[in-house]
N, CA, C, O and CB atoms as a CASP TS submission, in Angstrom:
PFRMAT TS
TARGET T0000
AUTHOR 0000-0000-0000
METHOD Language model
MODEL 1
PARENT N/A
ATOM      1  N   MET     1      10.182  -5.608  10.273  1.00  0.00           N
ATOM      2  CA  MET     1      10.957  -5.404   9.897  1.00  0.00           C
ATOM      3  C   MET     1       9.835  -4.809   8.713  1.00  0.00           C
ATOM      4  O   MET     1      10.344  -3.796   8.233  1.00  0.00           O
ATOM      5  CB  MET     1      12.014  -6.389   9.921  1.00  0.00           C
ATOM      6  N   ALA     2       8.935  -4.992   8.287  1.00  0.00           N
ATOM      7  CA  ALA     2       7.885  -4.462   6.782  1.00  0.00           C
ATOM      8  C   ALA     2       7.818  -2.273   7.637  1.00  0.00           C
ATOM      9  O   ALA     2       7.779  -1.185   7.063  1.00  0.00           O
ATOM     10  CB  ALA     2       5.140  -5.927   6.783  1.00  0.00           C
ATOM     11  N   GLY     3       7.831  -2.524   8.586  1.00  0.00           N
ATOM     12  CA  GLY     3       7.005  -0.969   8.838  1.00  0.00           C
ATOM     13  C   GLY     3       8.392  -0.386   8.916  1.00  0.00           C
ATOM     14  O   GLY     3       8.521   0.820   8.709  1.00  0.00           O
ATOM     15  N   ALA     4       9.566  -1.219   9.230  1.00  0.00           N
ATOM     16  CA  ALA     4      10.839   0.266   9.619  1.00  0.00           C
ATOM     17  C   ALA     4      10.980   0.230   7.744  1.00  0.00           C
ATOM     18  O   ALA     4      10.993   1.287   7.113  1.00  0.00           O
ATOM     19  CB  ALA     4      13.100  -0.294  11.003  1.00  0.00           C
ATOM     20  N   ALA     5      11.042  -0.662   7.291  1.00  0.00           N
ATOM     21  CA  ALA     5      10.742  -0.589   5.113  1.00  0.00           C
ATOM     22  C   ALA     5      10.190   0.514   4.447  1.00  0.00           C
ATOM     23  O   ALA     5      10.489   1.424   3.674  1.00  0.00           O
ATOM     24  CB  ALA     5       9.500  -1.727   4.406  1.00  0.00           C
ATOM     25  N   LEU     6       9.476   0.151   4.931  1.00  0.00           N
ATOM     26  CA  LEU     6       8.581   1.262   4.504  1.00  0.00           C
ATOM     27  C   LEU     6       8.303   2.604   5.109  1.00  0.00           C
ATOM     28  O   LEU     6       7.760   3.658   4.778  1.00  0.00           O
ATOM     29  CB  LEU     6       7.497   0.782   4.454  1.00  0.00           C
ATOM     30  N   LYS     7       8.879   2.126   6.076  1.00  0.00           N
ATOM     31  CA  LYS     7       9.282   4.357   6.753  1.00  0.00           C
ATOM     32  C   LYS     7      10.327   5.032   5.768  1.00  0.00           C
ATOM     33  O   LYS     7      10.388   6.228   5.482  1.00  0.00           O
ATOM     34  CB  LYS     7      10.493   4.616   8.870  1.00  0.00           C
ATOM     35  N   ALA     8      11.312   3.776   5.213  1.00  0.00           N
ATOM     36  CA  ALA     8      12.307   4.115   4.307  1.00  0.00           C
ATOM     37  C   ALA     8      11.523   4.465   2.767  1.00  0.00           C
ATOM     38  O   ALA     8      11.372   5.640   2.435  1.00  0.00           O
ATOM     39  CB  ALA     8      13.416   2.811   4.267  1.00  0.00           C
ATOM     40  N   VAL     9      11.206   3.708   2.174  1.00  0.00           N
ATOM     41  CA  VAL     9      10.240   4.132   1.493  1.00  0.00           C
ATOM     42  C   VAL     9       9.602   5.245   1.396  1.00  0.00           C
ATOM     43  O   VAL     9      10.105   6.036   0.597  1.00  0.00           O
ATOM     44  CB  VAL     9       9.620   3.572   1.628  1.00  0.00           C
ATOM     45  N   LEU    10       8.906   5.499   1.792  1.00  0.00           N
ATOM     46  CA  LEU    10       7.881   6.686   2.427  1.00  0.00           C
ATOM     47  C   LEU    10       8.646   8.199   2.341  1.00  0.00           C
ATOM     48  O   LEU    10       8.373   9.193   1.668  1.00  0.00           O
ATOM     49  CB  LEU    10       7.504   6.310   4.268  1.00  0.00           C
ATOM     50  N   GLU    11      10.264   7.801   3.813  1.00  0.00           N
ATOM     51  CA  GLU    11      10.329   9.135   2.951  1.00  0.00           C
ATOM     52  C   GLU    11      11.598   8.821   2.228  1.00  0.00           C
ATOM     53  O   GLU    11      12.540   8.823   3.020  1.00  0.00           O
ATOM     54  CB  GLU    11      10.401  10.672   3.852  1.00  0.00           C
ATOM     55  N   MET    12      11.926   8.571   1.091  1.00  0.00           N
ATOM     56  CA  MET    12      12.431   8.514   0.095  1.00  0.00           C
ATOM     57  C   MET    12      11.494   9.266  -0.585  1.00  0.00           C
ATOM     58  O   MET    12      11.622  10.483  -0.721  1.00  0.00           O
ATOM     59  CB  MET    12      12.767   7.330  -0.293  1.00  0.00           C
ATOM     60  N   ALA    13      10.020   8.273  -1.276  1.00  0.00           N
ATOM     61  CA  ALA    13       9.771   8.616  -1.919  1.00  0.00           C
ATOM     62  C   ALA    13       9.407  10.124  -1.740  1.00  0.00           C
ATOM     63  O   ALA    13       9.306  10.837  -2.738  1.00  0.00           O
ATOM     64  CB  ALA    13       9.225   7.832  -2.234  1.00  0.00           C
ATOM     65  N   GLY    14       9.163  10.736  -0.199  1.00  0.00           N
ATOM     66  CA  GLY    14       8.136  12.431  -0.446  1.00  0.00           C
ATOM     67  C   GLY    14      10.365  13.362  -0.342  1.00  0.00           C
ATOM     68  O   GLY    14      10.957  13.765  -1.343  1.00  0.00           O
ATOM     69  N   GLU    15      10.703  13.378   0.494  1.00  0.00           N
ATOM     70  CA  GLU    15      12.010  14.091   0.711  1.00  0.00           C
ATOM     71  C   GLU    15      13.505  13.812  -0.317  1.00  0.00           C
ATOM     72  O   GLU    15      14.557  14.451  -0.339  1.00  0.00           O
ATOM     73  CB  GLU    15      12.336  13.675   2.223  1.00  0.00           C
ATOM     74  N   GLY    16      13.071  12.582  -1.119  1.00  0.00           N
ATOM     75  CA  GLY    16      14.095  12.076  -2.315  1.00  0.00           C
ATOM     76  C   GLY    16      13.913  12.561  -3.860  1.00  0.00           C
ATOM     77  O   GLY    16      14.481  13.158  -4.775  1.00  0.00           O
ATOM     78  N   LEU    17      12.382  11.687  -3.398  1.00  0.00           N
ATOM     79  CA  LEU    17      11.961  12.303  -4.606  1.00  0.00           C
ATOM     80  C   LEU    17      10.651  13.666  -4.832  1.00  0.00           C
ATOM     81  O   LEU    17      10.941  14.629  -5.541  1.00  0.00           O
ATOM     82  CB  LEU    17      11.551  11.049  -5.305  1.00  0.00           C
ATOM     83  N   GLY    18       9.711  13.609  -4.374  1.00  0.00           N
ATOM     84  CA  GLY    18       8.882  15.062  -4.117  1.00  0.00           C
ATOM     85  C   GLY    18       8.083  13.740  -4.080  1.00  0.00           C
ATOM     86  O   GLY    18       8.882  13.365  -3.222  1.00  0.00           O
ATOM     87  N   LEU    19       7.346  12.804  -4.196  1.00  0.00           N
ATOM     88  CA  LEU    19       6.110  12.686  -4.209  1.00  0.00           C
ATOM     89  C   LEU    19       5.552  13.543  -3.103  1.00  0.00           C
ATOM     90  O   LEU    19       6.060  14.341  -2.315  1.00  0.00           O
ATOM     91  CB  LEU    19       5.779  11.355  -4.159  1.00  0.00           C
ATOM     92  N   HIS    20       4.285  13.085  -3.327  1.00  0.00           N
ATOM     93  CA  HIS    20       3.045  13.982  -3.011  1.00  0.00           C
ATOM     94  C   HIS    20       1.836  12.763  -2.692  1.00  0.00           C
ATOM     95  O   HIS    20       0.735  13.068  -2.234  1.00  0.00           O
ATOM     96  CB  HIS    20       2.602  15.143  -4.517  1.00  0.00           C
ATOM     97  N   ARG    21       2.194  11.485  -2.980  1.00  0.00           N
ATOM     98  CA  ARG    21       1.342  10.234  -2.775  1.00  0.00           C
ATOM     99  C   ARG    21       2.246   9.566  -3.259  1.00  0.00           C
ATOM    100  O   ARG    21       3.116   9.805  -4.096  1.00  0.00           O
ATOM    101  CB  ARG    21      -0.063  10.018  -3.387  1.00  0.00           C
ATOM    102  N   VAL    22       1.719   7.886  -2.106  1.00  0.00           N
ATOM    103  CA  VAL    22       1.720   7.400  -2.390  1.00  0.00           C
ATOM    104  C   VAL    22       0.468   6.009  -2.095  1.00  0.00           C
ATOM    105  O   VAL    22      -0.262   5.913  -1.107  1.00  0.00           O
ATOM    106  CB  VAL    22       2.713   7.669  -2.356  1.00  0.00           C
ATOM    107  N   GLN    23       0.539   4.999  -3.356  1.00  0.00           N
ATOM    108  CA  GLN    23      -0.190   4.551  -3.080  1.00  0.00           C
ATOM    109  C   GLN    23      -0.029   2.915  -2.919  1.00  0.00           C
ATOM    110  O   GLN    23       1.114   2.599  -3.246  1.00  0.00           O
ATOM    111  CB  GLN    23      -0.911   5.086  -3.748  1.00  0.00           C
ATOM    112  N   ALA    24      -0.939   1.610  -2.455  1.00  0.00           N
ATOM    113  CA  ALA    24      -0.423   0.536  -2.703  1.00  0.00           C
ATOM    114  C   ALA    24      -2.028  -0.282  -2.721  1.00  0.00           C
ATOM    115  O   ALA    24      -3.123   0.263  -2.579  1.00  0.00           O
ATOM    116  CB  ALA    24       0.845   0.131  -1.583  1.00  0.00           C
ATOM    117  N   ALA    25      -1.760  -1.647  -2.928  1.00  0.00           N
ATOM    118  CA  ALA    25      -3.325  -2.898  -3.286  1.00  0.00           C
ATOM    119  C   ALA    25      -2.018  -3.868  -2.641  1.00  0.00           C
ATOM    120  O   ALA    25      -0.810  -4.031  -2.815  1.00  0.00           O
ATOM    121  CB  ALA    25      -4.248  -3.401  -5.676  1.00  0.00           C
ATOM    122  N   VAL    26      -3.226  -4.420  -1.715  1.00  0.00           N
ATOM    123  CA  VAL    26      -2.849  -5.424  -0.993  1.00  0.00           C
ATOM    124  C   VAL    26      -4.810  -6.088  -1.468  1.00  0.00           C
ATOM    125  O   VAL    26      -5.941  -5.693  -1.748  1.00  0.00           O
ATOM    126  CB  VAL    26      -2.133  -4.915   0.967  1.00  0.00           C
ATOM    127  N   LEU    27      -3.643  -7.781  -1.168  1.00  0.00           N
ATOM    128  CA  LEU    27      -5.133  -8.898  -1.043  1.00  0.00           C
ATOM    129  C   LEU    27      -6.082  -8.582   0.061  1.00  0.00           C
ATOM    130  O   LEU    27      -5.526  -8.045   1.019  1.00  0.00           O
ATOM    131  CB  LEU    27      -4.724 -10.593  -0.675  1.00  0.00           C
ATOM    132  N   GLY    28      -6.965  -8.711   0.146  1.00  0.00           N
ATOM    133  CA  GLY    28      -8.512  -8.600   1.238  1.00  0.00           C
ATOM    134  C   GLY    28      -7.912  -9.476   2.318  1.00  0.00           C
ATOM    135  O   GLY    28      -7.934  -8.948   3.430  1.00  0.00           O
ATOM    136  N   ASN    29      -7.331 -10.804   2.253  1.00  0.00           N
ATOM    137  CA  ASN    29      -7.412 -11.661   3.672  1.00  0.00           C
ATOM    138  C   ASN    29      -5.590 -11.220   3.504  1.00  0.00           C
ATOM    139  O   ASN    29      -5.099 -12.221   4.028  1.00  0.00           O
ATOM    140  CB  ASN    29      -8.163 -13.886   3.679  1.00  0.00           C
ATOM    141  N   ASN    30      -4.708 -10.568   3.200  1.00  0.00           N
ATOM    142  CA  ASN    30      -3.392  -9.868   3.664  1.00  0.00           C
ATOM    143  C   ASN    30      -3.483  -9.094   4.766  1.00  0.00           C
ATOM    144  O   ASN    30      -2.887  -8.023   4.867  1.00  0.00           O
ATOM    145  CB  ASN    30      -2.837  -9.020   2.701  1.00  0.00           C
ATOM    146  N   GLY    31      -4.747  -9.919   6.274  1.00  0.00           N
ATOM    147  CA  GLY    31      -3.795  -9.165   6.773  1.00  0.00           C
ATOM    148  C   GLY    31      -2.500  -8.142   7.648  1.00  0.00           C
ATOM    149  O   GLY    31      -2.245  -6.957   7.862  1.00  0.00           O
ATOM    150  N   PRO    32      -2.105  -9.130   7.862  1.00  0.00           N
ATOM    151  CA  PRO    32      -0.341  -8.650   8.673  1.00  0.00           C
ATOM    152  C   PRO    32       0.191  -7.144   7.492  1.00  0.00           C
ATOM    153  O   PRO    32       0.927  -6.167   7.632  1.00  0.00           O
ATOM    154  CB  PRO    32       1.416 -10.657   8.374  1.00  0.00           C
ATOM    155  N   SER    33      -0.478  -7.570   6.625  1.00  0.00           N
ATOM    156  CA  SER    33       0.502  -6.067   5.431  1.00  0.00           C
ATOM    157  C   SER    33      -0.201  -4.550   5.769  1.00  0.00           C
ATOM    158  O   SER    33       0.317  -3.472   6.060  1.00  0.00           O
ATOM    159  CB  SER    33       0.088  -6.329   3.088  1.00  0.00           C
ATOM    160  N   ARG    34      -2.185  -5.131   5.525  1.00  0.00           N
ATOM    161  CA  ARG    34      -3.055  -4.330   6.029  1.00  0.00           C
ATOM    162  C   ARG    34      -2.589  -3.472   7.333  1.00  0.00           C
ATOM    163  O   ARG    34      -2.634  -2.254   7.502  1.00  0.00           O
ATOM    164  CB  ARG    34      -4.158  -5.137   6.263  1.00  0.00           C
ATOM    165  N   ALA    35      -2.267  -4.188   7.937  1.00  0.00           N
ATOM    166  CA  ALA    35      -2.323  -3.500   9.381  1.00  0.00           C
ATOM    167  C   ALA    35      -0.619  -2.990   9.121  1.00  0.00           C
ATOM    168  O   ALA    35      -0.142  -2.371  10.072  1.00  0.00           O
ATOM    169  CB  ALA    35      -2.744  -4.810  11.043  1.00  0.00           C
ATOM    170  N   VAL    36       0.241  -3.197   7.995  1.00  0.00           N
ATOM    171  CA  VAL    36       1.885  -2.562   8.487  1.00  0.00           C
ATOM    172  C   VAL    36       0.833  -1.046   7.381  1.00  0.00           C
ATOM    173  O   VAL    36       0.724   0.136   7.707  1.00  0.00           O
ATOM    174  CB  VAL    36       4.231  -3.780   7.524  1.00  0.00           C
ATOM    175  N   LEU    37       0.375  -1.593   6.381  1.00  0.00           N
ATOM    176  CA  LEU    37      -0.148  -0.118   5.613  1.00  0.00           C
ATOM    177  C   LEU    37      -0.840   1.063   6.813  1.00  0.00           C
ATOM    178  O   LEU    37      -0.549   2.254   6.923  1.00  0.00           O
ATOM    179  CB  LEU    37      -1.630  -0.593   4.293  1.00  0.00           C
ATOM    180  N   LYS    38      -1.747   0.326   7.555  1.00  0.00           N
ATOM    181  CA  LYS    38      -2.210   1.364   8.486  1.00  0.00           C
ATOM    182  C   LYS    38      -1.376   2.331   9.186  1.00  0.00           C
ATOM    183  O   LYS    38      -1.279   3.555   9.088  1.00  0.00           O
ATOM    184  CB  LYS    38      -2.822   0.788   9.402  1.00  0.00           C
ATOM    185  N   ARG    39      -0.583   1.137  10.195  1.00  0.00           N
ATOM    186  CA  ARG    39       0.402   1.671  11.191  1.00  0.00           C
ATOM    187  C   ARG    39       1.132   2.923  10.129  1.00  0.00           C
ATOM    188  O   ARG    39       1.255   4.042  10.628  1.00  0.00           O
ATOM    189  CB  ARG    39       1.623   0.264  11.840  1.00  0.00           C
ATOM    190  N   ALA    40       1.453   2.776   9.142  1.00  0.00           N
ATOM    191  CA  ALA    40       2.506   4.027   8.700  1.00  0.00           C
ATOM    192  C   ALA    40       1.447   4.394   8.263  1.00  0.00           C
ATOM    193  O   ALA    40       1.711   4.425   7.061  1.00  0.00           O
ATOM    194  CB  ALA    40       3.900   3.998   7.688  1.00  0.00           C
ATOM    195  N   GLY    41       0.075   4.806   8.383  1.00  0.00           N
ATOM    196  CA  GLY    41      -0.790   5.888   7.693  1.00  0.00           C
ATOM    197  C   GLY    41      -1.918   6.444   7.007  1.00  0.00           C
ATOM    198  O   GLY    41      -2.774   7.319   7.141  1.00  0.00           O
ATOM    199  N   PHE    42      -1.405   5.226   5.922  1.00  0.00           N
ATOM    200  CA  PHE    42      -2.071   5.073   4.400  1.00  0.00           C
ATOM    201  C   PHE    42      -3.569   4.743   5.088  1.00  0.00           C
ATOM    202  O   PHE    42      -3.877   4.104   6.094  1.00  0.00           O
ATOM    203  CB  PHE    42      -1.286   3.570   3.170  1.00  0.00           C
ATOM    204  N   GLU    43      -4.510   5.608   3.896  1.00  0.00           N
ATOM    205  CA  GLU    43      -6.133   5.435   4.106  1.00  0.00           C
ATOM    206  C   GLU    43      -6.530   4.269   3.341  1.00  0.00           C
ATOM    207  O   GLU    43      -5.839   4.408   2.332  1.00  0.00           O
ATOM    208  CB  GLU    43      -7.061   6.739   3.576  1.00  0.00           C
ATOM    209  N   GLU    44      -7.143   3.304   3.194  1.00  0.00           N
ATOM    210  CA  GLU    44      -7.994   2.647   1.773  1.00  0.00           C
ATOM    211  C   GLU    44      -9.124   3.180   1.110  1.00  0.00           C
ATOM    212  O   GLU    44      -9.722   4.158   1.559  1.00  0.00           O
ATOM    213  CB  GLU    44      -8.562   1.378   2.020  1.00  0.00           C
ATOM    214  N   ILE    45      -9.310   2.852   0.525  1.00  0.00           N
ATOM    215  CA  ILE    45      -9.543   4.314  -0.280  1.00  0.00           C
ATOM    216  C   ILE    45     -10.535   3.424  -1.734  1.00  0.00           C
ATOM    217  O   ILE    45     -11.078   3.889  -2.736  1.00  0.00           O
ATOM    218  CB  ILE    45      -7.483   5.359  -0.916  1.00  0.00           C
ATOM    219  N   GLY    46     -10.408   2.064  -1.229  1.00  0.00           N
ATOM    220  CA  GLY    46     -11.321   1.421  -2.274  1.00  0.00           C
ATOM    221  C   GLY    46     -11.270   0.213  -2.791  1.00  0.00           C
ATOM    222  O   GLY    46     -10.689  -0.495  -1.968  1.00  0.00           O
ATOM    223  N   LEU    47     -11.708  -0.683  -4.150  1.00  0.00           N
ATOM    224  CA  LEU    47     -11.562  -2.039  -4.006  1.00  0.00           C
ATOM    225  C   LEU    47     -10.782  -1.496  -5.622  1.00  0.00           C
ATOM    226  O   LEU    47     -10.823  -0.313  -5.960  1.00  0.00           O
ATOM    227  CB  LEU    47     -13.133  -3.306  -3.714  1.00  0.00           C
ATOM    228  N   ALA    48      -9.971  -2.793  -6.652  1.00  0.00           N
ATOM    229  CA  ALA    48     -10.012  -2.787  -7.609  1.00  0.00           C
ATOM    230  C   ALA    48     -10.302  -4.462  -8.438  1.00  0.00           C
ATOM    231  O   ALA    48      -9.498  -5.390  -8.520  1.00  0.00           O
ATOM    232  CB  ALA    48      -8.942  -2.019  -7.746  1.00  0.00           C
ATOM    233  N   ARG    49     -11.269  -4.414  -8.795  1.00  0.00           N
ATOM    234  CA  ARG    49     -11.601  -5.513  -8.996  1.00  0.00           C
ATOM    235  C   ARG    49     -10.734  -6.422 -10.180  1.00  0.00           C
ATOM    236  O   ARG    49     -10.846  -5.795 -11.233  1.00  0.00           O
ATOM    237  CB  ARG    49     -12.909  -5.315  -9.202  1.00  0.00           C
ATOM    238  N   SER    50     -10.247  -7.160 -10.309  1.00  0.00           N
ATOM    239  CA  SER    50      -9.289  -8.809 -10.709  1.00  0.00           C
ATOM    240  C   SER    50      -8.198  -7.314 -11.462  1.00  0.00           C
ATOM    241  O   SER    50      -8.002  -6.771 -12.549  1.00  0.00           O
ATOM    242  CB  SER    50     -10.407 -10.720 -12.411  1.00  0.00           C
ATOM    243  N   TYR    51      -7.790  -7.219 -10.139  1.00  0.00           N
ATOM    244  CA  TYR    51      -6.553  -6.177 -10.122  1.00  0.00           C
ATOM    245  C   TYR    51      -4.591  -6.997 -10.882  1.00  0.00           C
ATOM    246  O   TYR    51      -3.627  -6.770 -11.613  1.00  0.00           O
ATOM    247  CB  TYR    51      -6.457  -5.711  -7.919  1.00  0.00           C
ATOM    248  N   LEU    52      -5.292  -8.086  -9.829  1.00  0.00           N
ATOM    249  CA  LEU    52      -3.487  -8.892 -10.759  1.00  0.00           C
ATOM    250  C   LEU    52      -3.934 -10.401 -10.661  1.00  0.00           C
ATOM    251  O   LEU    52      -4.809 -10.694  -9.846  1.00  0.00           O
ATOM    252  CB  LEU    52      -1.356  -8.671  -9.542  1.00  0.00           C
ATOM    253  N   LYS    53      -3.170 -11.705 -11.736  1.00  0.00           N
ATOM    254  CA  LYS    53      -3.708 -12.964 -11.703  1.00  0.00           C
ATOM    255  C   LYS    53      -2.839 -13.373 -11.021  1.00  0.00           C
ATOM    256  O   LYS    53      -1.917 -13.502 -11.826  1.00  0.00           O
ATOM    257  CB  LYS    53      -3.992 -13.688 -12.818  1.00  0.00           C
ATOM    258  N   ILE    54      -2.513 -13.648 -10.157  1.00  0.00           N
ATOM    259  CA  ILE    54      -2.169 -14.587  -8.513  1.00  0.00           C
ATOM    260  C   ILE    54      -2.481 -15.600  -8.521  1.00  0.00           C
ATOM    261  O   ILE    54      -3.704 -15.470  -8.466  1.00  0.00           O
ATOM    262  CB  ILE    54      -2.780 -14.274  -7.202  1.00  0.00           C
ATOM    263  N   ALA    55      -2.160 -17.306  -8.569  1.00  0.00           N
ATOM    264  CA  ALA    55      -1.434 -18.763  -8.729  1.00  0.00           C
ATOM    265  C   ALA    55      -3.444 -18.307 -10.198  1.00  0.00           C
ATOM    266  O   ALA    55      -4.658 -18.221 -10.014  1.00  0.00           O
ATOM    267  CB  ALA    55      -1.223 -20.646  -6.513  1.00  0.00           C
ATOM    268  N   GLY    56      -2.733 -18.219 -11.084  1.00  0.00           N
ATOM    269  CA  GLY    56      -3.824 -18.762 -12.375  1.00  0.00           C
ATOM    270  C   GLY    56      -5.317 -17.848 -11.926  1.00  0.00           C
ATOM    271  O   GLY    56      -6.364 -18.169 -12.489  1.00  0.00           O
ATOM    272  N   ARG    57      -5.322 -16.977 -11.134  1.00  0.00           N
ATOM    273  CA  ARG    57      -6.976 -16.361 -11.405  1.00  0.00           C
ATOM    274  C   ARG    57      -7.041 -14.768 -10.946  1.00  0.00           C
ATOM    275  O   ARG    57      -6.684 -14.129  -9.956  1.00  0.00           O
ATOM    276  CB  ARG    57      -8.298 -17.326 -10.295  1.00  0.00           C
ATOM    277  N   TRP    58      -7.405 -14.606 -11.649  1.00  0.00           N
ATOM    278  CA  TRP    58      -7.797 -12.876 -11.266  1.00  0.00           C
ATOM    279  C   TRP    58      -8.416 -12.219  -9.927  1.00  0.00           C
ATOM    280  O   TRP    58      -9.599 -11.911 -10.073  1.00  0.00           O
ATOM    281  CB  TRP    58      -8.890 -12.416 -12.246  1.00  0.00           C
ATOM    282  N   GLN    59      -7.719 -11.855  -8.282  1.00  0.00           N
ATOM    283  CA  GLN    59      -7.504 -11.304  -7.507  1.00  0.00           C
ATOM    284  C   GLN    59      -8.210  -9.790  -7.600  1.00  0.00           C
ATOM    285  O   GLN    59      -7.599  -8.881  -8.162  1.00  0.00           O
ATOM    286  CB  GLN    59      -6.286 -11.504  -7.433  1.00  0.00           C
ATOM    287  N   ASP    60      -9.203  -9.628  -7.161  1.00  0.00           N
ATOM    288  CA  ASP    60      -9.426  -7.603  -5.778  1.00  0.00           C
ATOM    289  C   ASP    60      -8.486  -8.449  -5.161  1.00  0.00           C
ATOM    290  O   ASP    60      -8.039  -9.563  -4.890  1.00  0.00           O
ATOM    291  CB  ASP    60     -11.470  -6.833  -4.327  1.00  0.00           C
ATOM    292  N   HIS    61      -8.456  -6.284  -5.068  1.00  0.00           N
ATOM    293  CA  HIS    61      -7.039  -6.039  -4.119  1.00  0.00           C
ATOM    294  C   HIS    61      -7.604  -4.415  -3.548  1.00  0.00           C
ATOM    295  O   HIS    61      -8.172  -3.638  -4.316  1.00  0.00           O
ATOM    296  CB  HIS    61      -5.112  -5.994  -5.310  1.00  0.00           C
ATOM    297  N   ILE    62      -7.262  -4.010  -1.726  1.00  0.00           N
ATOM    298  CA  ILE    62      -7.895  -3.475  -1.603  1.00  0.00           C
ATOM    299  C   ILE    62      -6.733  -2.233  -1.688  1.00  0.00           C
ATOM    300  O   ILE    62      -5.528  -2.268  -1.437  1.00  0.00           O
ATOM    301  CB  ILE    62      -8.767  -3.896  -0.667  1.00  0.00           C
ATOM    302  N   LEU    63      -7.519  -1.232  -2.101  1.00  0.00           N
ATOM    303  CA  LEU    63      -6.444  -0.035  -2.781  1.00  0.00           C
ATOM    304  C   LEU    63      -6.500   0.968  -1.683  1.00  0.00           C
ATOM    305  O   LEU    63      -7.599   1.379  -1.309  1.00  0.00           O
ATOM    306  CB  LEU    63      -6.966   0.768  -4.428  1.00  0.00           C
ATOM    307  N   TYR    64      -5.022   1.537  -0.953  1.00  0.00           N
ATOM    308  CA  TYR    64      -4.437   2.460  -0.070  1.00  0.00           C
ATOM    309  C   TYR    64      -3.668   3.107  -0.614  1.00  0.00           C
ATOM    310  O   TYR    64      -2.988   2.832  -1.602  1.00  0.00           O
ATOM    311  CB  TYR    64      -3.894   2.054   0.920  1.00  0.00           C
ATOM    312  N   GLN    65      -3.747   4.640   0.397  1.00  0.00           N
ATOM    313  CA  GLN    65      -3.067   5.124  -0.216  1.00  0.00           C
ATOM    314  C   GLN    65      -2.609   5.813   1.525  1.00  0.00           C
ATOM    315  O   GLN    65      -3.050   5.587   2.652  1.00  0.00           O
ATOM    316  CB  GLN    65      -3.665   5.881  -1.650  1.00  0.00           C
ATOM    317  N   ARG    66      -1.439   6.788   0.937  1.00  0.00           N
ATOM    318  CA  ARG    66      -0.766   8.130   1.966  1.00  0.00           C
ATOM    319  C   ARG    66       0.232   9.366   1.319  1.00  0.00           C
ATOM    320  O   ARG    66       1.292   9.447   0.698  1.00  0.00           O
ATOM    321  CB  ARG    66       0.322   7.371   3.196  1.00  0.00           C
ATOM    322  N   ILE    67      -1.014  10.439   1.986  1.00  0.00           N
ATOM    323  CA  ILE    67      -1.158  11.341   1.076  1.00  0.00           C
ATOM    324  C   ILE    67       0.580  11.885   1.724  1.00  0.00           C
ATOM    325  O   ILE    67       0.690  11.624   2.922  1.00  0.00           O
ATOM    326  CB  ILE    67      -2.809  12.427   1.166  1.00  0.00           C
ATOM    327  N   LEU    68       1.128  12.176   1.457  1.00  0.00           N
ATOM    328  CA  LEU    68       2.752  12.925   1.868  1.00  0.00           C
ATOM    329  C   LEU    68       2.976  14.464   2.287  1.00  0.00           C
ATOM    330  O   LEU    68       2.442  15.392   1.681  1.00  0.00           O
ATOM    331  CB  LEU    68       3.740  12.861   0.515  1.00  0.00           C
ATOM    332  N   PRO    69       3.887  14.637   3.472  1.00  0.00           N
ATOM    333  CA  PRO    69       3.514  15.895   4.001  1.00  0.00           C
ATOM    334  C   PRO    69       4.903  16.799   3.010  1.00  0.00           C
ATOM    335  O   PRO    69       5.039  18.018   3.111  1.00  0.00           O
ATOM    336  CB  PRO    69       3.557  15.907   6.053  1.00  0.00           C
TER
END
């Protein structure tokens, strides 16, 4: 289900909005979300240290991007 939702978002981003690039940030221990992004053609581009405050602490996130056709 997450893969289908992401596919719809990517179509809207590219065809509907004319965007060139989409970026996502995911906690390093969130394996399922990372797998969805990789299956959708996202590439890992870096690490954002202390990116978001979750559960009372600043947490690092892995950054992904996909260049749209």
